[in-house]
C-alpha positions as semicolon CSV with decimal commas, in nm:
position;residue;x (nm);y (nm);z (nm)
1;M;-0,622;0,916;2,460
2;N;-0,661;0,972;2,833
3;Q;-0,363;0,929;3,058
4;L;-0,360;0,582;3,212
5;A;-0,412;0,565;3,587
6;T;-0,093;0,381;3,666
7;T;-0,010;0,551;3,992
8;A;-0,090;0,376;4,315
9;R;-0,410;0,485;4,484
10;E;-0,390;0,689;4,801
11;T;-0,430;0,476;5,111
12;I;-0,775;0,534;5,259
13;S;-0,777;0,533;5,639
14;V;-1,092;0,380;5,786
15;L;-1,254;0,365;6,128
16;I;-1,514;0,092;6,188
17;A;-1,776;0,148;6,458
18;D;-1,988;-0,154;6,543
19;A;-2,148;-0,289;6,861
20;D;-2,016;-0,635;6,776
21;S;-1,638;-0,629;6,812
22;M;-1,595;-0,963;6,635
23;S;-1,800;-0,843;6,340
24;A;-1,598;-0,521;6,320
25;H;-1,271;-0,713;6,317
26;L;-1,401;-0,953;6,051
27;I;-1,500;-0,654;5,837
28;A;-1,156;-0,500;5,895
29;D;-0,987;-0,824;5,788
30;E;-1,201;-0,844;5,473
31;L;-1,132;-0,482;5,382
32;T;-0,756;-0,516;5,411
33;R;-0,709;-0,869;5,279
34;G;-0,500;-0,847;4,963
35;R;-0,555;-0,472;4,931
36;H;-0,309;-0,194;4,995
37;D;-0,536;0,105;4,939
38;I;-0,750;0,061;5,253
39;S;-0,611;0,073;5,606
40;V;-0,833;0,016;5,908
41;I;-0,681;0,241;6,174
42;A;-0,942;0,207;6,451
43;V;-1,231;-0,008;6,567
44;S;-1,482;0,118;6,823
45;R;-1,801;-0,008;6,990
46;T;-1,972;0,291;7,152
47;C;-2,070;0,641;7,049
48;A;-1,820;0,805;7,289
49;E;-1,537;0,572;7,188
50;T;-1,610;0,638;6,820
51;I;-1,606;1,015;6,865
52;Y;-1,282;0,987;7,063
53;E;-1,118;0,781;6,786
54;L;-1,248;1,018;6,517
55;E;-1,088;1,313;6,695
56;R;-0,765;1,131;6,771
57;K;-0,702;0,952;6,439
58;Q;-0,904;1,160;6,190
59;P;-0,967;0,882;5,937
60;N;-1,071;0,953;5,579
61;I;-1,380;0,731;5,616
62;A;-1,588;0,621;5,916
63;V;-1,802;0,311;5,865
64;I;-2,062;0,344;6,138
65;N;-2,315;0,078;6,230
66;A;-2,653;0,231;6,307
67;H;-2,656;0,022;6,626
68;L;-2,363;0,074;6,859
69;D;-2,308;-0,078;7,202
70;D;-2,492;0,220;7,356
71;G;-2,819;0,102;7,203
72;P;-3,029;0,101;6,887
73;L;-2,968;0,381;6,636
74;T;-2,691;0,545;6,843
75;G;-2,469;0,547;6,534
76;Y;-2,678;0,841;6,416
77;R;-2,536;1,042;6,709
78;V;-2,190;0,995;6,560
79;L;-2,320;1,130;6,228
80;Q;-2,459;1,431;6,412
81;H;-2,121;1,491;6,577
82;L;-1,941;1,474;6,241
83;Q;-2,183;1,726;6,094
84;L;-2,176;1,966;6,388
85;E;-1,798;1,963;6,412
86;S;-1,751;2,004;6,033
87;H;-1,530;1,698;6,035
88;K;-1,335;1,606;5,722
89;T;-1,409;1,239;5,784
90;L;-1,672;1,108;5,542
91;A;-1,934;0,876;5,693
92;I;-2,083;0,553;5,565
93;M;-2,378;0,430;5,769
94;M;-2,424;0,054;5,799
95;I;-2,787;-0,037;5,845
96;P;-2,945;-0,381;5,904
97;D;-3,157;-0,368;5,588
98;S;-3,260;-0,116;5,325
99;E;-3,556;0,021;5,521
100;R;-3,640;0,349;5,351
101;D;-3,657;0,560;5,669
102;L;-3,315;0,442;5,789
103;V;-3,160;0,527;5,451
104;I;-3,321;0,873;5,443
105;D;-3,221;0,945;5,804
106;A;-2,862;0,845;5,729
107;F;-2,835;1,083;5,435
108;R;-3,012;1,360;5,625
109;G;-2,767;1,303;5,908
110;G;-2,472;1,363;5,678
111;A;-2,373;1,014;5,561
112;R;-2,216;1,007;5,216
113;G;-2,292;0,637;5,182
114;V;-2,540;0,384;5,313
115;F;-2,436;0,020;5,319
116;C;-2,685;-0,254;5,405
117;R;-2,551;-0,536;5,622
118;I;-2,731;-0,786;5,400
119;Q;-2,498;-0,697;5,112
120;P;-2,174;-0,892;5,068
121;V;-1,889;-0,739;5,270
122;K;-1,679;-0,741;4,953
123;L;-1,899;-0,456;4,825
124;L;-1,805;-0,244;5,125
125;S;-1,456;-0,180;4,986
126;K;-1,615;-0,050;4,665
127;C;-1,849;0,166;4,875
128;I;-1,552;0,308;5,068
129;R;-1,361;0,391;4,750
130;T;-1,670;0,548;4,591
131;V;-1,736;0,775;4,890
132;H;-1,366;0,860;4,921
133;D;-1,367;0,965;4,554
134;G;-1,642;1,217;4,631
135;Q;-1,944;1,021;4,515
136;V;-2,252;0,903;4,702
137;W;-2,321;0,533;4,765
138;A;-2,673;0,402;4,817
139;D;-2,820;0,055;4,820
140;S;-2,942;-0,014;4,466
141;Q;-3,174;-0,296;4,570
142;N;-3,470;-0,059;4,627
């Protein structure tokens, strides 16, 4: 019989990058509500602010909205930075819907997960854990 996984899970540190500060804080609240294995350590709104927080706090996971306050699809610049700097932070790209090109671009850009905003936020915690455990997360609706 396999050994039971009775030890507490490692706390996963998370950065949330989203143009909408209220949305980011609501996501942070949902991720941490009643859970002790996810800790949101930073929230950012722009590409520059996100890169600054990534360098300063070095979270395990960065949940990056494709659209940051700098404009449409600027979240992909953060992915590019993570890839170029060989960052240890794993990226999950949040996209508005499961448009095929956005999903492909996210994975090509280095994302380990793609989470569609139309999915329930409760699934995001599962996505974060899956990516943190070394697996890939993709929208299964397509």
